[in-house]
C-alpha positions as a Markdown table, in Angstrom:
| # | Residue | x | y | z |
|---|---|---|---|---|
| 1 | Unk | 18.8 | 3.1 | -16.1 |
| 2 | Unk | 20.8 | -0.2 | -15.6 |
| 3 | Unk | 20.8 | 0.1 | -12.1 |
| 4 | Unk | 16.9 | 0.6 | -12.0 |
| 5 | Unk | 16.4 | -2.2 | -14.0 |
| 6 | Unk | 18.6 | -4.4 | -11.9 |
| 7 | Unk | 17.1 | -3.4 | -8.7 |
| 8 | Unk | 13.6 | -4.2 | -10.3 |
| 9 | Unk | 14.1 | -7.4 | -11.8 |
| 10 | Unk | 15.9 | -8.6 | -8.3 |
| 11 | Unk | 12.7 | -7.6 | -6.3 |
| 12 | Unk | 10.6 | -9.1 | -8.5 |
| 13 | Unk | 12.2 | -12.3 | -8.7 |
| 14 | Unk | 12.4 | -12.4 | -4.9 |
| 15 | Unk | 8.7 | -12.2 | -5.2 |
| 16 | Unk | 8.2 | -15.1 | -7.6 |
| 17 | Unk | 10.5 | -17.5 | -5.7 |
| 18 | Unk | 8.6 | -16.7 | -2.4 |
| 19 | Unk | 6.1 | -19.2 | -3.5 |
| 20 | Unk | 4.5 | -19.9 | 0.2 |
| 21 | Unk | 4.5 | -16.0 | 0.7 |
| 22 | Unk | 2.7 | -15.7 | -2.4 |
| 23 | Unk | -0.1 | -18.5 | -1.8 |
| 24 | Unk | -0.6 | -17.1 | 1.8 |
| 25 | Unk | -0.9 | -13.4 | 0.2 |
| 26 | Unk | -4.0 | -15.0 | -2.2 |
| 27 | Unk | -5.7 | -17.1 | 0.6 |
| 28 | Unk | -5.7 | -14.7 | 3.5 |
| 29 | Unk | -7.2 | -11.8 | 2.2 |
| 30 | Unk | -10.2 | -13.7 | 1.1 |
| 31 | Unk | -10.8 | -14.3 | 4.7 |
| 32 | Unk | -11.6 | -10.7 | 5.0 |
| 33 | Unk | -13.8 | -10.5 | 2.1 |
| 34 | Unk | -16.3 | -13.5 | 3.2 |
| 35 | Unk | -16.1 | -12.7 | 7.0 |
| 36 | Unk | -16.8 | -8.9 | 6.8 |
| 37 | Unk | -18.7 | -9.5 | 3.5 |
| 38 | Unk | -21.1 | -11.8 | 5.6 |
| 39 | Unk | -21.6 | -9.4 | 8.0 |
| 40 | Unk | -22.6 | -6.9 | 6.0 |
| 41 | Unk | -24.8 | -8.9 | 3.7 |
| 42 | Unk | -28.0 | -7.6 | 5.2 |
| 43 | Unk | -26.7 | -4.1 | 5.9 |
| 44 | Unk | -27.1 | -0.9 | 3.4 |
| 45 | Unk | -24.2 | -2.5 | 1.3 |
| 46 | Unk | -25.6 | -3.4 | -2.1 |
| 47 | Unk | -22.7 | -5.8 | -3.2 |
| 48 | Unk | -20.9 | -6.6 | 0.2 |
| 49 | Unk | -18.2 | -9.2 | -1.8 |
| 50 | Unk | -17.5 | -6.4 | -4.3 |
| 51 | Unk | -17.3 | -3.7 | -1.6 |
| 52 | Unk | -15.4 | -5.8 | 0.8 |
| 53 | Unk | -12.9 | -6.9 | -2.2 |
| 54 | Unk | -12.0 | -3.5 | -3.1 |
| 55 | Unk | -10.9 | -2.5 | 0.4 |
| 56 | Unk | -9.0 | -5.9 | 0.5 |
| 57 | Unk | -7.0 | -5.3 | -2.6 |
| 58 | Unk | -6.2 | -1.7 | -2.0 |
| 59 | Unk | -5.1 | -2.2 | 1.6 |
| 60 | Unk | -2.9 | -5.6 | 0.3 |
| 61 | Unk | -1.2 | -3.1 | -2.4 |
| 62 | Unk | -0.8 | -0.8 | 0.7 |
| 63 | Unk | 0.6 | -3.5 | 3.1 |
| 64 | Unk | 2.9 | -4.9 | 0.3 |
| 65 | Unk | 4.5 | -1.5 | -0.6 |
| 66 | Unk | 5.5 | -1.1 | 3.1 |
| 67 | Unk | 6.5 | -4.4 | 3.6 |
| 68 | Unk | 8.9 | -4.6 | 0.8 |
| 69 | Unk | 10.6 | -1.6 | 2.4 |
| 70 | Unk | 11.8 | -4.5 | 5.2 |
| 71 | Unk | 14.0 | -6.1 | 2.0 |
| 72 | Unk | 16.0 | -2.7 | 2.0 |
| 73 | Unk | 16.4 | -2.8 | 5.6 |
| 74 | Unk | 17.9 | -6.3 | 5.2 |
| 75 | Unk | 20.1 | -5.0 | 2.5 |
| 76 | Unk | 21.3 | -2.3 | 4.6 |
| 77 | Unk | 22.1 | -4.3 | 7.4 |
| 78 | Unk | 24.0 | -7.2 | 5.5 |
| 79 | Unk | 26.1 | -5.0 | 3.6 |
| 80 | Unk | 24.4 | -5.6 | 0.2 |
| 81 | Unk | 23.5 | -1.9 | 0.1 |
| 82 | Unk | 26.9 | -0.5 | 0.7 |
| 83 | Unk | 28.2 | -2.8 | -1.7 |
| 84 | Unk | 26.1 | -1.1 | -4.6 |
| 85 | Unk | 26.8 | 2.0 | -3.5 |
| 86 | Unk | 30.6 | 1.4 | -3.7 |
| 87 | Unk | 29.8 | 0.6 | -7.7 |
| 88 | Unk | 29.4 | 3.9 | -10.0 |
| 89 | Unk | 25.6 | 3.6 | -9.4 |
| 90 | Unk | 23.8 | 6.8 | -8.3 |
| 91 | Unk | 22.0 | 6.9 | -5.1 |
| 92 | Unk | 19.0 | 8.3 | -6.8 |
| 93 | Unk | 18.9 | 5.5 | -9.3 |
| 94 | Unk | 19.3 | 2.9 | -6.3 |
| 95 | Unk | 16.3 | 4.7 | -4.3 |
| 96 | Unk | 14.3 | 4.6 | -7.6 |
| 97 | Unk | 14.9 | 0.8 | -8.2 |
| 98 | Unk | 13.7 | 0.1 | -4.7 |
| 99 | Unk | 10.4 | 2.2 | -5.0 |
| 100 | Unk | 9.8 | 0.6 | -8.5 |
| 101 | Unk | 10.4 | -2.8 | -7.1 |
| 102 | Unk | 8.2 | -2.1 | -4.1 |
| 103 | Unk | 5.3 | -0.6 | -6.5 |
| 104 | Unk | 5.3 | -3.5 | -9.1 |
| 105 | Unk | 5.1 | -6.1 | -6.6 |
| 106 | Unk | 2.3 | -4.6 | -4.6 |
| 107 | Unk | 0.3 | -4.1 | -7.7 |
| 108 | Unk | 1.2 | -7.5 | -8.8 |
| 109 | Unk | -0.2 | -9.0 | -5.5 |
| 110 | Unk | -3.3 | -6.7 | -5.9 |
| 111 | Unk | -3.8 | -7.9 | -9.5 |
| 112 | Unk | -3.5 | -11.7 | -8.3 |
| 113 | Unk | -6.4 | -11.1 | -5.8 |
| 114 | Unk | -8.5 | -9.3 | -8.2 |
| 115 | Unk | -7.8 | -12.3 | -10.7 |
| 116 | Unk | -9.3 | -14.8 | -7.9 |
| 117 | Unk | -12.1 | -12.6 | -7.5 |
| 118 | Unk | -13.1 | -12.3 | -10.8 |
| 119 | Unk | -13.2 | -16.3 | -10.5 |
| 120 | Unk | -15.5 | -16.1 | -7.5 |
| 121 | Unk | -18.2 | -13.9 | -9.5 |
| 122 | Unk | -16.9 | -10.5 | -9.4 |
| 123 | Unk | -17.8 | -8.8 | -12.7 |
| 124 | Unk | -17.5 | -5.6 | -14.8 |
| 125 | Unk | -19.5 | -4.2 | -17.2 |
| 126 | Unk | -16.8 | -2.0 | -19.2 |
| 127 | Unk | -13.5 | -3.4 | -20.6 |
| 128 | Unk | -11.8 | -0.1 | -19.2 |
| 129 | Unk | -12.8 | -0.6 | -15.7 |
| 130 | Unk | -9.6 | -3.2 | -15.1 |
| 131 | Unk | -7.6 | -0.8 | -16.8 |
| 132 | Unk | -8.4 | 2.0 | -14.5 |
| 133 | Unk | -8.1 | -0.5 | -11.5 |
| 134 | Unk | -4.4 | -1.3 | -12.9 |
| 135 | Unk | -3.3 | 2.2 | -12.9 |
| 136 | Unk | -4.9 | 3.3 | -9.8 |
| 137 | Unk | -2.9 | 0.1 | -8.1 |
| 138 | Unk | 0.3 | 1.4 | -9.5 |
| 139 | Unk | -0.2 | 4.8 | -8.7 |
| 140 | Unk | -1.1 | 3.9 | -5.2 |
| 141 | Unk | 1.8 | 1.5 | -4.7 |
| 142 | Unk | 4.1 | 4.1 | -5.9 |
| 143 | Unk | 2.8 | 6.5 | -3.6 |
| 144 | Unk | 2.8 | 4.5 | -0.4 |
| 145 | Unk | 6.2 | 2.9 | -1.6 |
| 146 | Unk | 8.0 | 6.2 | -0.7 |
| 147 | Unk | 6.2 | 5.6 | 2.8 |
| 148 | Unk | 8.1 | 2.3 | 3.2 |
| 149 | Unk | 11.4 | 3.6 | 2.0 |
| 150 | Unk | 11.5 | 6.6 | 4.2 |
| 151 | Unk | 10.4 | 4.4 | 7.1 |
| 152 | Unk | 13.2 | 1.8 | 6.0 |
| 153 | Unk | 16.2 | 4.9 | 6.0 |
| 154 | Unk | 14.7 | 6.0 | 9.4 |
| 155 | Unk | 14.7 | 2.6 | 11.4 |
| 156 | Unk | 17.5 | 0.8 | 9.5 |
| 157 | Unk | 16.8 | -2.7 | 11.8 |
| 158 | Unk | 14.9 | -5.4 | 10.5 |
| 159 | Unk | 13.1 | -6.4 | 13.9 |
| 160 | Unk | 12.5 | -2.8 | 14.9 |
| 161 | Unk | 10.7 | -2.2 | 11.4 |
| 162 | Unk | 8.4 | -5.1 | 11.4 |
| 163 | Unk | 7.0 | -3.6 | 14.9 |
| 164 | Unk | 7.0 | -0.4 | 13.5 |
| 165 | Unk | 5.1 | -1.2 | 10.2 |
| 166 | Unk | 2.8 | -3.3 | 12.2 |
| 167 | Unk | 1.9 | -0.5 | 14.6 |
| 168 | Unk | 1.5 | 1.6 | 11.3 |
| 169 | Unk | -0.3 | -0.6 | 9.1 |
| 170 | Unk | -3.1 | -1.9 | 11.5 |
| 171 | Unk | -4.6 | 1.4 | 12.6 |
| 172 | Unk | -4.4 | 2.9 | 9.1 |
| 173 | Unk | -6.1 | -0.1 | 7.4 |
| 174 | Unk | -9.0 | -0.5 | 10.1 |
| 175 | Unk | -9.4 | 3.2 | 10.0 |
| 176 | Unk | -9.4 | 3.6 | 6.4 |
| 177 | Unk | -13.1 | 2.2 | 5.7 |
| 178 | Unk | -11.8 | -0.8 | 3.9 |
| 179 | Unk | -13.2 | -3.2 | 6.2 |
| 180 | Unk | -15.5 | -1.2 | 8.4 |
| 181 | Unk | -17.3 | 1.8 | 6.6 |
| 182 | Unk | -16.5 | 5.3 | 8.1 |
| 183 | Unk | -20.0 | 5.5 | 9.0 |
| 184 | Unk | -20.3 | 2.8 | 11.9 |
| 185 | Unk | -17.0 | 4.1 | 13.3 |
| 186 | Unk | -17.4 | 6.1 | 16.6 |
| 187 | Unk | -16.8 | 10.0 | 16.1 |
| 188 | Unk | -13.4 | 10.1 | 17.6 |
| 189 | Unk | -12.2 | 7.3 | 15.6 |
| 190 | Unk | -13.9 | 8.8 | 12.7 |
| 191 | Unk | -12.4 | 12.0 | 13.1 |
| 192 | Unk | -8.9 | 10.1 | 13.1 |
| 193 | Unk | -10.0 | 8.4 | 9.9 |
| 194 | Unk | -10.3 | 11.9 | 8.0 |
| 195 | Unk | -6.5 | 12.3 | 8.8 |
| 196 | Unk | -5.7 | 8.8 | 7.5 |
| 197 | Unk | -4.2 | 8.9 | 4.0 |
| 198 | Unk | -5.5 | 5.3 | 3.6 |
| 199 | Unk | -9.1 | 6.6 | 3.8 |
| 200 | Unk | -8.7 | 8.7 | 0.4 |
| 201 | Unk | -6.8 | 6.1 | -1.3 |
| 202 | Unk | -9.6 | 3.3 | -0.4 |
| 203 | Unk | -12.7 | 6.0 | -1.1 |
| 204 | Unk | -11.0 | 6.4 | -4.5 |
| 205 | Unk | -10.3 | 3.1 | -5.5 |
| 206 | Unk | -13.7 | 1.5 | -4.2 |
| 207 | Unk | -15.7 | 4.1 | -6.6 |
| 208 | Unk | -13.2 | 2.5 | -9.6 |
| 209 | Unk | -14.1 | -1.0 | -8.5 |
| 210 | Unk | -17.9 | -0.7 | -8.2 |
| 211 | Unk | -17.9 | 1.3 | -11.4 |
| 212 | Unk | -19.7 | 4.5 | -9.8 |
| 213 | Unk | -17.3 | 6.9 | -11.3 |
| 214 | Unk | -20.5 | 8.3 | -13.1 |
| 215 | Unk | -22.5 | 8.8 | -10.2 |
| 216 | Unk | -23.2 | 12.4 | -8.7 |
| 217 | Unk | -21.6 | 13.5 | -5.6 |
| 218 | Unk | -25.0 | 13.2 | -3.6 |
| 219 | Unk | -25.4 | 9.7 | -4.8 |
| 220 | Unk | -21.6 | 8.9 | -4.2 |
| 221 | Unk | -22.3 | 10.2 | -0.4 |
| 222 | Unk | -25.6 | 8.2 | -0.1 |
| 223 | Unk | -23.3 | 4.9 | -0.9 |
| 224 | Unk | -20.4 | 5.8 | 1.2 |
| 225 | Unk | -18.2 | 6.2 | -1.8 |
| 226 | Unk | -16.6 | 9.7 | -0.9 |
| 227 | Unk | -15.4 | 11.1 | 2.6 |
| 228 | Unk | -17.8 | 13.3 | 4.3 |
| 229 | Unk | -16.1 | 15.6 | 7.0 |
| 230 | Unk | -19.1 | 16.8 | 8.9 |
| 231 | Unk | -21.0 | 18.2 | 5.9 |
| 232 | Unk | -17.8 | 18.9 | 3.7 |
| 233 | Unk | -17.6 | 16.4 | 0.9 |
| 234 | Unk | -14.2 | 15.4 | -0.4 |
| 235 | Unk | -15.0 | 15.3 | -4.2 |
| 236 | Unk | -13.2 | 12.4 | -6.5 |
| 237 | Unk | -10.9 | 14.9 | -7.7 |
| 238 | Unk | -9.8 | 16.2 | -4.4 |
| 239 | Unk | -9.5 | 12.5 | -3.6 |
| 240 | Unk | -7.1 | 12.1 | -6.2 |
| 241 | Unk | -5.3 | 15.5 | -5.4 |
| 242 | Unk | -4.7 | 14.3 | -2.0 |
| 243 | Unk | -3.3 | 10.9 | -2.7 |
| 244 | Unk | -1.0 | 12.8 | -5.6 |
| 245 | Unk | 0.0 | 15.3 | -2.9 |
| 246 | Unk | 0.9 | 12.8 | -0.2 |
| 247 | Unk | 2.8 | 10.2 | -2.7 |
| 248 | Unk | 4.9 | 13.2 | -3.8 |
| 249 | Unk | 5.9 | 14.3 | -0.5 |
| 250 | Unk | 6.9 | 10.9 | 0.8 |
| 251 | Unk | 8.6 | 10.0 | -2.5 |
| 252 | Unk | 10.7 | 13.5 | -2.0 |
| 253 | Unk | 11.3 | 12.8 | 1.8 |
| 254 | Unk | 12.4 | 8.6 | 0.9 |
| 255 | Unk | 14.7 | 10.0 | -1.7 |
| 256 | Unk | 16.2 | 12.4 | 0.3 |
| 257 | Unk | 16.5 | 10.3 | 3.3 |
| 258 | Unk | 18.0 | 7.6 | 1.2 |
| 259 | Unk | 20.4 | 9.8 | -0.3 |
| 260 | Unk | 21.6 | 11.4 | 2.9 |
| 261 | Unk | 22.0 | 7.8 | 4.8 |
| 262 | Unk | 25.5 | 6.9 | 5.8 |
| 263 | Unk | 25.7 | 3.0 | 5.1 |
| 264 | Unk | 28.9 | 2.5 | 5.7 |
| 265 | Unk | 27.9 | 2.4 | 9.5 |
| 266 | Unk | 25.6 | -0.2 | 9.4 |
| 267 | Unk | 26.8 | -3.9 | 9.5 |
| 268 | Unk | 24.7 | -6.7 | 10.9 |
| 269 | Unk | 27.2 | -7.4 | 13.8 |
| 270 | Unk | 27.2 | -3.9 | 14.9 |
| 271 | Unk | 23.2 | -3.8 | 14.8 |
| 272 | Unk | 23.1 | -7.2 | 17.0 |
| 273 | Unk | 25.5 | -5.8 | 19.4 |
| 274 | Unk | 23.4 | -2.6 | 19.8 |
| 275 | Unk | 20.5 | -4.8 | 20.4 |
| 276 | Unk | 22.4 | -6.9 | 22.9 |
| 277 | Unk | 23.6 | -4.4 | 25.2 |
| 278 | Unk | 21.0 | -1.7 | 24.4 |
């Protein structure tokens, strides 16, 4: 537990100290909120600002969970990870510390964006809604931090990881319904969106933020808050099960990959030489 707490605390400190990144992470998401909110202002969306804010928050949690894995890559290349593993710390504890750190920071970023959203006019009718939002962000943050750690153990290079992360996050976020409703996508892209795990995370999270959990399946379908796969409705319970399954799969894959990675063969000079002589 000491190892888990130490790594969790280290990640949290790095997040707080990066004030420039913190400020930009609060400003940039609202660009999407107001640009896309203005586009859909006269469309079928009842509350476009809240609709877009929910999408921006969950994509921020998703991207932050993946992005923080880049610090794991840096730790691998710099030799820090090898030094940690020389200590009596168990690898599984180190992996859990990295996962919890990523999930906590991604959740904090989501909470900060939500707080700014509350100041701009977003309101909730029930005091339980913010609690459910927080629980959802933690749950989704943990699920996708596993995906980030798995990518980090496979790529193991800072520059390559950033390229891979961008190649993964861009299509997953724009084909999740976070910014553009799935009903507005072409049929081919809509089919791809159905296989996107972020699609289900977005639908589930948006339903909570918009306080639509008490609506019937038919009403949720009319408001675009459930995934409709050619007439087959993915209910909120099924959506939760899908996210849970994806999270468990990536947690198992990431911890197993982390435990088996040979960090003794990773060092900055070797990585640079491989990149140079390619």
